[in-house]
Every structure is written in C-alpha cells, then in structure tokens.
C-alpha positions as CSV (number, residue, x, y, z in Angstrom):
1,M,127.4,154.6,119.7
2,P,126.1,151.3,119.1
3,T,123.0,151.0,116.7
4,Q,121.3,148.4,114.5
5,A,120.1,149.2,111.4
6,F,118.0,147.4,109.1
7,I,116.8,147.5,105.3
8,T,113.9,145.5,103.8
9,Q,113.9,143.9,100.2
10,E,110.6,142.5,98.7
11,E,110.8,139.3,97.7
12,V,108.2,137.5,95.7
13,N,106.8,133.8,96.8
14,P,107.9,131.6,94.1
15,K,105.0,129.4,94.4
16,T,102.4,131.6,95.8
17,G,103.0,134.4,94.0
18,S,102.9,136.7,97.4
19,V,104.8,139.6,98.1
20,Y,106.9,139.8,101.5
21,K,109.4,141.6,103.0
22,T,112.6,140.1,104.5
23,F,115.0,142.3,106.8
24,F,118.2,142.7,106.1
25,H,120.7,143.9,108.9
26,I,123.9,146.1,107.5
27,E,126.5,147.9,109.6
28,S,125.5,151.4,111.1
29,K,127.6,153.6,113.4
30,V,126.6,157.2,114.5
31,E,129.4,159.5,115.5
32,A,129.4,163.3,116.1
33,T,131.1,166.0,114.4
34,E,133.2,168.6,116.5
35,P,130.3,171.3,116.3
36,E,127.6,168.4,117.5
37,E,130.3,167.4,120.7
38,I,130.9,170.7,121.6
39,G,126.5,172.3,120.9
40,V,126.3,169.0,124.0
41,E,128.7,169.6,126.4
42,H,127.0,172.7,126.2
43,L,123.4,171.3,126.7
44,L,124.8,169.4,129.7
45,R,126.1,172.0,131.4
46,E,123.0,173.5,131.1
47,I,120.8,170.8,132.3
48,K,123.3,171.1,135.4
49,E,122.7,173.9,136.3
50,I,118.6,172.9,136.3
51,P,116.9,172.1,139.5
52,L,115.8,168.5,139.3
53,N,112.0,169.8,140.3
54,S,112.6,171.8,137.6
55,L,113.3,169.4,135.0
56,E,110.5,167.2,136.7
57,S,108.4,169.4,136.1
58,S,109.3,170.4,132.3
59,I,109.3,166.6,131.6
60,Y,106.3,166.1,133.3
61,Q,104.2,168.8,131.0
62,K,106.0,167.2,127.5
63,V,104.8,164.0,128.6
64,Q,101.3,166.0,129.6
65,A,101.1,167.6,126.2
66,L,102.9,164.7,124.1
67,K,99.3,162.4,125.7
68,G,97.1,165.4,124.8
69,L,98.6,165.5,121.1
70,G,98.5,162.0,120.5
71,G,93.8,162.7,122.1
72,K,93.7,164.5,119.4
73,I,95.4,162.1,116.6
74,E,93.2,159.9,117.5
75,E,89.7,162.1,117.5
76,I,90.7,163.1,114.2
77,S,91.4,159.5,113.0
78,L,87.8,158.5,113.5
79,Y,85.9,161.9,112.4
80,L,87.9,160.7,108.8
81,K,87.1,157.1,109.1
82,D,83.7,158.4,109.9
83,V,83.8,160.7,106.6
84,K,85.7,157.6,104.5
C-alpha cells in the first residue's frame, strides 16, 4: 500500500532564536500479516452479501452519528472556554 510518512524535528533559528519545526520524509511501507489478510478477505465476503441499500443506510447512520458527536464536542469546547 503506498504511504507517505514524515517526522518533525525542532530547530532553532540562530538569528532570531525562534523555534520552528521541519518535516522530513521517511520511507514507510504498510504490510499485512497472513492472519490480517485472511480477516480482510472474510470481511469483504460479508460486505458482498449485504444488500447495497442496507450498506448505504448503515454508512448514512454512521455519518449522522459522527456529525452529532462533532456537535457535542463543539458544545463541550464552548463550555470549557466559558469556564476558563
């Protein structure tokens, strides 16, 4: 699987003394072990057996739940700012 990975390193500007981060690309590779590959194959078989409208409905419900969660997190954030 193609991936890109980076690490950061803090450096100090000798003229100003300010600290900044520099990103460096590192080689990375994602590989699956045999048990993981078998597990993915089983999941793909199950997905093929699920009717498409059921899968779409499940995805829609998850998206709605995540939107609701995002709203709650924003509400908590505002509350914490008020408390501060």
